[in-house]
N, C-alpha and C positions, 0 to 999 in steps of 0.2 A: 600475635599481639599488635596493637595499633601504637604509633609513636605521636607526638605531637611534635608539628613542624613549624617553624617561623620561616615564613615566606616573604620576601620583600619584592615588590614589583615596581620597576620605574618606566616612566614612559617621557620622551624627551621628543618634542617638535618645535619646528624653527619657523618664524616669521622674518622676511627681509624688507626693511624699509629703505627707499632712495629719497635722500635728502639734501638740500643744498646748505652749507654752511662753511664758515671760516676754519675750522679747526675739527679735529677728530671729537674732541671733548663736547663741542658744541653740537656737531652732527649726531652724538648719542643722545644728547639733551633733546633735541628735537624728535629723535627716533621714540624715545620714550614718551614724550608728550603725545606723538600720534598714536602710539600704542595704547596710552591711557584713555584716548578718545574713542578708539574702536571698540563700538558695544557688542562686536561678535566674539570678542576675546574674552574668555572666563576670568574673574576676580582671580582665583587661583593661579592661573597662568600667570596673570601679571605680577601677581606677588613673586612669583618664583624665577621672572624673567631675567636674565643677566645677558652682557654683549660677549658674544664668541669671536666676533669677526668685525672690523671696521677697517675700510681703506678706499680711498678714492676711486670712484667708479673708472674702470679701466686699467686698474692695477697699479702696483707700485716696483715695478720690475726693474727701475733704474736705482732703487735701493737695494743695500745689502741688509742682512737681518739686523745689524747693530743700527743702521739708519733708521729701519723701519720701525724698531723697538723705541728709538728716540722720537721718531714722528708721532707714533701713539701715545707716547706718555706726553707729549708737548714739550720735550727739551728743546 
């Protein structure tokens, strides 16, 4: 006997933008602006986009986890 199944499928892709900014918040704003201007990115992808990573190019190896958290929050 056949049963009915609920199947949820998710797909995640990533894009990286390198931008110049004075703060992590401004960098994210600029990256979102660039993303919205990119006509190759679908409207659905843009609507579901969220920042998963933001740090200065070259890393933040001089910061411990608490310092990095404060940096990202702009504290």
